[in-house]
C-alpha positions as CSV (number, residue, x, y, z in Angstrom):
1,L,0.0,0.0,0.0
2,I,1.4,3.4,-1.0
3,K,0.2,6.6,0.7
4,L,1.1,10.0,-0.6
5,G,0.4,13.1,1.5
6,I,1.5,16.5,2.6
7,E,3.0,17.2,6.0
8,C,2.9,20.7,7.5
9,S,5.3,21.9,10.3
10,D,6.2,25.5,11.1
11,N,4.0,26.8,8.2
12,R,6.2,24.8,5.8
13,F,4.9,22.0,3.7
14,R,6.6,18.8,2.5
15,A,5.6,15.8,0.5
16,K,5.4,12.4,2.3
17,L,5.7,9.0,0.7
18,H,4.7,6.1,2.9
19,V,4.9,2.5,1.7
20,E,3.5,-0.4,3.8
21,V,4.8,-3.8,2.8
22,I,6.7,-6.3,4.9
23,Q,8.7,-3.3,6.1
24,N,7.4,0.2,6.2
25,L,9.1,3.0,4.3
26,S,8.6,6.7,4.8
27,M,10.4,9.3,2.8
28,L,10.0,13.1,3.1
29,G,10.6,15.6,0.3
30,P,12.2,19.0,0.9
31,K,10.4,21.7,3.0
32,R,8.5,24.0,0.7
33,G,6.9,27.4,1.4
34,N,3.5,26.4,0.0
35,R,1.3,23.3,-0.4
36,P,1.2,23.1,-4.2
37,E,5.0,22.8,-4.4
38,A,4.9,20.0,-1.9
39,I,2.2,18.3,-4.0
40,C,4.4,18.5,-7.1
41,D,7.2,16.9,-5.0
42,G,4.8,14.1,-3.8
43,M,3.9,13.3,-7.4
44,E,7.5,13.0,-8.4
45,L,8.3,10.8,-5.4
46,G,5.4,8.6,-6.0
47,R,6.2,8.1,-9.7
48,A,9.8,7.4,-9.0
49,Y,8.9,4.8,-6.4
50,I,6.4,3.1,-8.7
51,A,8.9,3.0,-11.6
52,E,12.2,2.3,-9.7
53,G,11.4,1.4,-6.1
54,T,13.1,2.7,-3.0
55,E,16.4,3.7,-4.7
56,G,14.6,5.6,-7.4
57,A,12.5,7.5,-4.8
58,R,15.7,8.3,-2.9
59,K,17.4,9.7,-6.0
60,V,14.4,11.8,-6.8
61,A,14.2,13.1,-3.2
62,R,17.8,14.3,-3.5
63,R,17.1,15.9,-6.8
64,L,14.0,17.7,-5.4
65,E,16.2,19.5,-3.0
66,L,17.5,21.6,-5.9
67,K,14.2,21.7,-7.9
68,R,12.4,24.9,-8.3
69,W,8.9,24.4,-9.7
70,S,7.6,26.8,-12.4
71,P,4.4,28.8,-11.9
72,Q,2.7,26.6,-14.5
73,E,3.7,23.4,-12.7
74,I,2.5,24.8,-9.4
75,E,-0.8,25.8,-10.9
76,R,-1.3,22.3,-12.2
77,A,-0.6,20.7,-8.8
78,D,-3.6,18.4,-7.9
79,E,-3.7,16.8,-4.5
80,Q,-6.4,14.4,-5.5
81,E,-4.3,13.2,-8.4
82,M,-1.4,12.7,-6.0
83,E,-3.5,10.6,-3.6
84,S,-5.0,8.6,-6.5
85,L,-1.5,7.8,-7.7
86,G,-0.9,6.0,-4.4
87,R,-4.1,4.1,-4.7
88,T,-3.6,3.2,-8.3
89,S,-0.1,1.9,-7.7
90,A,-1.4,-0.4,-5.0
91,L,-3.6,-2.2,-7.5
92,G,-0.6,-3.6,-9.4
93,P,1.8,-2.8,-12.2
94,Q,-0.8,-2.8,-14.9
95,A,-2.7,0.0,-13.2
96,S,0.4,2.2,-13.0
97,A,1.8,1.5,-16.5
98,V,1.7,5.2,-17.4
99,V,4.8,6.7,-15.7
100,Q,5.7,10.3,-16.1
101,K,9.1,11.2,-17.4
102,L,11.8,12.2,-14.9
103,I,13.0,15.7,-14.9
104,P,16.7,16.4,-14.3
105,P,17.8,19.1,-11.9
106,G,19.1,22.4,-13.2
107,E,18.2,24.6,-16.2
108,G,19.1,24.6,-19.9
109,W,17.8,21.1,-20.8
110,T,16.2,20.9,-24.3
111,R,14.3,18.0,-25.9
112,Y,16.6,15.7,-27.9
113,D,14.0,13.0,-28.7
114,D,11.0,11.5,-27.0
115,D,13.0,9.8,-24.3
116,M,15.9,12.1,-23.7
117,L,16.8,15.7,-22.9
118,M,20.1,17.4,-23.8
119,D,22.2,20.1,-22.2
120,Q,23.8,22.1,-25.1
121,R,26.5,23.6,-22.9
122,S,27.9,20.3,-21.7
123,Q,26.7,18.0,-24.4
124,I,25.2,15.7,-21.7
125,Y,22.0,13.7,-22.3
126,F,19.5,12.7,-19.7
127,V,17.3,9.6,-20.2
128,Q,13.7,10.2,-18.9
129,V,12.1,6.9,-19.6
130,G,13.1,3.3,-20.5
131,P,15.6,0.9,-19.1
132,R,18.3,3.6,-18.8
133,R,15.9,6.0,-17.0
134,G,17.6,8.6,-14.8
135,Q,21.1,8.1,-16.4
136,Y,23.3,10.8,-17.8
137,L,24.9,9.9,-21.1
138,K,27.5,11.4,-23.4
139,H,27.5,10.8,-27.2
140,D,30.7,9.3,-28.7
141,P,30.9,10.5,-32.3
142,K,33.4,7.8,-33.3
143,S,31.3,4.9,-32.3
144,N,28.0,6.8,-32.7
145,R,26.9,5.4,-29.3
146,F,25.9,6.9,-26.0
147,E,28.2,6.2,-23.1
148,D,27.2,6.3,-19.4
149,V,28.7,9.2,-17.4
150,G,28.3,9.8,-13.7
151,V,25.8,12.2,-12.1
152,P,27.1,15.8,-12.6
153,H,28.1,17.7,-9.5
154,A,25.2,19.5,-7.9
155,S,26.2,23.1,-7.3
156,K,25.7,24.5,-3.8
157,E,25.3,28.1,-2.8
158,F,27.2,29.5,0.2
159,P,27.0,33.0,1.7
160,V,30.2,34.9,1.2
161,T,31.2,38.2,2.8
162,L,34.0,40.2,1.1
163,S,35.6,43.3,2.4
164,A,38.6,45.4,1.2
165,G,40.8,48.0,2.7
166,S,43.3,50.5,1.3
167,G,46.1,52.6,2.6
168,C,48.2,55.5,1.5
169,S,51.8,56.1,2.4
170,V,53.3,59.6,2.9
171,R,57.1,59.9,2.5
172,R,58.9,63.1,3.4
173,G,55.8,65.2,2.9
174,A,54.9,63.9,-0.5
175,K,52.0,61.6,-1.0
176,L,52.7,58.6,-3.3
177,D,50.0,57.8,-5.8
178,R,50.0,54.1,-4.9
179,I,47.3,52.2,-3.2
180,V,47.5,48.8,-1.6
181,V,44.3,46.8,-1.4
182,L,44.2,43.9,1.1
183,N,41.4,41.4,0.6
184,D,39.9,39.9,3.7
185,I,37.7,36.9,3.2
């Protein structure tokens, strides 16, 4: 039995995937400022679990930390659809045969074909559906094949404070036109 829901704490919302089998599994998405974003997270977690199991859901949960939902995606968020996804998947694999395509983190992805996206800057491809779903690939022009590459490094933002100082030197009554800037990080 799969249950998808939204959890609220401190006026922040997060998706919750709860699976009851021989062992129970609960997985939380990132904390969001509003409920529709958490619903979008829940849909992605549920689809990933249905398609790839626990490991797939864990991968998506990590990716969701960096995901920023567009206004159109937030507007389309439907809590009843999310809850029905959990009920449908409990009926068996035939009921959940339609699986949505995975979305890679970051921006700049363009459609390469029906199953893959491409990042023009890095020439990396991301497989959305099929047996290689969730993998990053690079095209080898010599063999005309796609080779598996690791997951790209996820960028992180850190607060940085910079300050600078300057000083002038006076020698025998004359001011030198030199400045020394010392950085202090």
